N, C-alpha and C positions, 0 to 999 in steps of 0.2 A: 186924718182918719180917727185918731184917738180922741180928738176934740168932739167929733160927732158922736163917738161912742159914749162919752161921759154924760151927754145931755139926756140919754135914754135911761140911764141908771138912776134909781131914786137916791135922794140925798142920804137917807139912813143906811141904805145898803152900802153906798160908797164909804160912809164913816165906819161901818163894821168891818169892811174889807181892809181899809187902811189901818184900823186898830189891830186887826189880826196880823197884818204884815209887819207892823212895828214890833209886835211881840216876837214874831218869828225872827226878825232882824236882830233884836236884842239877844235872843237865845243863841243865834249863830255867832254873834260877837263874843258871848261868854264862852262858847266852845273854843273859839280861837284863842281867847285869853288863857284858857286852861292849858291848851297846847303850848303856848308861849311860856307859861310858868313851868311846865315840865322841861322844856328846853333850857330854861334858866337853871333849874336844879341840876340837870346834866352838866351844864357849863360850870356850876359851882363845884361839883364833884371832881371835874377834870382839873380845875384850878387847885383844889386841895391836894390832888395827886401830884401835880407839879410842885407844890410847896413842900410836900413830903420828900420828893426827889431832891429838891434844893437843900433841905436839911441834911439828907444823907450825904450829899456832896460836900456840904460844909463840914460834917463830921470826918469824912475822908480827908479833906484838906487839913483839918486839925491833926489827924493822925500822921499825915505826911510831914507836917511841920515839926511834930514831936520826934518822928523817926529820923529826919534829916538834921536835927539840931546838933548831932554829934559828928556830922560829916564836914568835909572840906568846905570852906567859905564859898568857893566858886561854884561847887555843885549845889549848895544851898541857894545861891542867887539864881542859878538857871532854873532849878525846880520851882522856886517860888514864882518867878516870872511866868513860867509855863502854866502853873496852876491858876494864876491870876487871869491869864488869857483865856484859859478854859472856863473859868468862872464867868468872865465877861461874855463869852460866846453863849454859854448856857442861858444867861440872863437875857441876851438878845433873842435867843430861840424862844424863850418863854414869852417875852413881850410880843414877838411876831405871831406866835400861835394864838395868844389872847386877842390880838388885833384881827386875825383872820376869822376867829370864832365870832367876835362881835360884828364883823362885817357881814358874815353869812347870816347871823341872827337878825340883823337889821333888814337885810334884803327879804328874808322869809316873813318878817313881821309886815313889811310894806306890801309884799305880794298877797299875804293873807287878808289884809284890809281891802285891797283892790278886789280880790275874789269875792269877799263878803258883800261889797257894794254892788258888784255885777250880778251876783246871785239874787240880791234883794230886788234890783231893777227887773231882772228877768222874771222872778216870781210875781212881781207886781203886774208886769205886762201880761203874763199868762192868766192871772186871776181876773183882771179887768176884762180881758178878751173872753174868758169862759163865762163871766157874768153877763156880759153884753150878748153873747151868743144865746144864752139861755132865755133872754128876753126878746130876742128877735124872732119874728114870725112871718114877716113879709119877704118878698124876693129881694128887694134892694138891700135889706139888712143882711141877708145871706151872702150877697156879693161882698159887702163890706167885711163880713166876718172872715171870708176866705182870704181877702187881702191882708187883714190883720194877722191871720194865721201864718201866711207866707212870710210876712215881715218878722213875726216872732221866731219862726223857724230859722230864718237867716241870722237873726241876732244870736239865737242859741248855738247855732253852728259856729259862728265867729267866736263866741265866748268859749266854747269847747276847744277850738283850735288854739286860742290864746292861752287857755289854762294848761293844755298839754305841752305847749312850747315852753311856758314858764317852769313847769314841773321838770322838763328835761334839762333846762338851763340850771336850775337849782341843784338837781341831782349831779350834774357834771361838776358844778362848783364844789359840792360837798365831797365828791370823790377826789377832786384835786387837793382839797384841804386835808383829807385823810392821808393821801399819798405824801403830801408835804410833811405831815407830822411823823409818819413812818421814816421818811428820809432824815429828818432832824434827829430822831431817836438813834438811827443807825450811825449818823455822824458823831453823836455824843459817845456811843460805845467805842467807835474807832479812836476818838480822842482819849478816852480813858485807857484803852489798850496801849496807845502810844505813850502816855504818861507812865504807865507801869513799866514798859520796856525801857524808857529813858531812865527811870529810877533804878532798875536792875543794872543797866549799863554803868550808871554812876557808882553803884555799890561794887560791881566787879572791878571797875577801874581803881577804886580805893583799895580793894583787897590785893590787886596786883602791885600797887605801889607799896603797900605794907610788906608784902612778901619780898619785894626787891630791896627794901630797906633792911629787913632781917637778914637776907642773904649777903648784903654788903657788909653788915657788921660781922 
């Protein structure tokens, strides 16, 4: 049907329509690129925040190392090992979070490119159909126009359904990622609280041993 439509349209008119559609496609791609740059900036800010948290944990580790330098050798060994494990887990959490963010960003970029191509094709079909309809005057042309319109509407409905399904999928993925980040932050806080309690138990044990020695003397 579209092959028959294009034979009616003048060559210059087709050239103008295609030129306008190319400009529209480039504008749409630039818009998606801007959105991707904004997402990259958000990602960079999140990475900087994680780096600052890592620096704070390193300072806390340094403080712990200084404070336990005067304690029993066994307590020092246990605390050092626990802090190293905590540090390794936080590093794994950071890497996993970065991987999830990159994965979601890659899916969003791929989906944005597909949507841009589909919208371009849909707009091209609509413009060609509208131009052909404006030139059609006879009855057989009106029948072809109706058939083209029905086909274009079916394609638009299908594209809309696909678009909404992908939006729902990406939204669910994003919510899962946010929940995972919150869970990882909660685990980190629990680990820090456990380390503080272990440190205080070690200090209390040393104080009791010191009191026992003084009472013995």
